[in-house]
C-alpha positions as CSV (number, residue, x, y, z in Angstrom):
1,M,32.9,8.5,125.4
2,A,34.9,9.5,128.5
3,S,38.5,10.5,127.9
4,G,41.4,11.2,130.2
5,H,42.3,14.4,132.0
6,Y,45.2,16.2,133.6
7,E,45.4,16.9,137.4
8,L,47.6,19.8,138.4
9,T,48.6,19.7,142.0
10,K,50.8,21.7,144.4
11,S,53.1,19.7,146.8
12,S,53.8,20.6,150.4
13,N,57.1,22.1,149.4
14,G,55.4,24.6,147.1
15,Q,56.3,22.9,143.8
16,Y,53.8,21.9,141.1
17,H,53.3,18.5,139.5
18,F,50.8,17.0,137.1
19,N,49.4,13.5,136.3
20,L,47.6,12.4,133.2
21,K,44.8,10.1,134.1
22,A,43.0,7.7,131.8
23,S,39.2,7.7,131.7
24,N,39.1,5.0,134.5
25,G,41.1,7.4,136.8
26,E,44.4,5.4,136.6
27,I,47.5,7.6,136.4
28,I,49.2,6.9,133.1
29,L,51.9,9.6,133.0
30,S,53.5,11.7,135.8
31,S,55.6,14.9,135.5
32,E,58.6,16.0,137.3
33,M,58.3,18.7,140.0
34,Y,58.1,22.3,138.6
35,A,59.1,25.4,140.6
36,S,56.1,27.4,139.2
37,K,52.6,26.7,138.1
38,A,53.3,28.3,134.7
39,S,56.2,25.8,134.1
40,A,53.9,22.9,135.0
41,E,51.2,24.3,132.6
42,N,53.9,24.4,129.9
43,G,54.7,20.8,130.7
44,I,51.1,19.9,130.2
45,A,51.1,21.7,126.9
46,S,54.2,19.8,125.8
47,V,52.5,16.5,126.6
48,Q,49.5,17.6,124.6
49,T,51.7,18.4,121.7
50,N,54.1,15.4,121.9
51,S,51.9,12.5,123.1
52,P,50.2,11.8,119.7
53,H,53.6,10.8,118.2
54,E,54.7,7.3,119.1
55,A,58.3,8.2,118.2
56,Q,58.4,10.5,121.2
57,F,58.1,7.5,123.6
58,E,60.9,5.3,124.9
59,V,60.3,2.1,126.8
60,K,63.0,1.5,129.4
61,I,63.7,-1.1,132.1
62,S,64.0,0.0,135.7
63,G,66.6,-1.2,138.2
64,N,64.3,-4.0,139.3
65,N,63.7,-5.2,135.8
66,K,60.2,-3.6,135.4
67,P,59.4,-2.0,132.1
68,Y,58.2,1.6,132.1
69,F,58.2,4.4,129.5
70,V,59.1,8.1,129.2
71,L,57.6,10.7,126.9
72,K,60.1,13.1,125.5
73,A,59.8,16.5,123.9
74,K,61.3,17.2,120.5
75,N,64.5,18.4,122.3
76,H,64.7,15.0,123.9
77,Q,63.9,16.3,127.4
78,V,61.7,13.9,129.4
79,I,58.3,15.5,130.1
80,G,56.5,12.5,131.6
81,T,57.2,9.1,133.1
82,S,54.9,6.1,133.5
83,Q,54.4,3.7,136.3
84,M,56.3,0.4,136.4
85,Y,54.6,-2.3,134.4
86,S,54.5,-6.1,134.9
87,S,55.4,-6.8,131.2
88,D,56.7,-5.2,128.0
89,S,53.2,-5.6,126.4
90,A,51.6,-3.9,129.4
91,A,54.0,-0.9,129.0
92,K,53.2,-0.7,125.3
93,N,49.5,-0.6,126.2
94,G,50.3,2.2,128.5
95,V,52.0,4.1,125.7
96,Q,48.9,3.6,123.5
97,S,46.7,5.0,126.4
98,V,48.9,8.1,126.6
99,I,48.7,8.5,122.8
100,K,44.9,8.4,123.1
101,N,44.5,10.5,126.2
102,G,47.4,12.9,126.1
103,P,45.9,15.4,123.7
104,T,42.9,16.1,126.0
105,T,42.4,19.8,127.0
106,D,40.6,18.7,130.2
107,V,43.0,20.2,132.9
108,R,41.8,20.1,136.5
109,D,43.7,22.6,138.6
110,L,43.8,21.1,142.2
111,S,46.7,23.4,143.2
112,A,44.6,26.1,145.0
């Protein structure tokens, strides 16, 4: 069975960022920008550790009334943010997808 993977990329300003993608290639969680590759890799490790725990997720409502969710570390720092969803149930399905795919050790370094 195919599972998700992380893609680690470097932006044009030299900062690093990662996305967690589901097995269908859809981005299900995005990180903030990190100053160093090591920090981004630590962020991935934090998602791998925290994503199996539903209590670490918080569903929120954006300014334009669209639900989305964040994944928080144990220290309550946000380590990933979802896309905007059309409904609360779609956002909850997204959380379940991150719970399922987040622990993957498949990290694809596209930053070179």
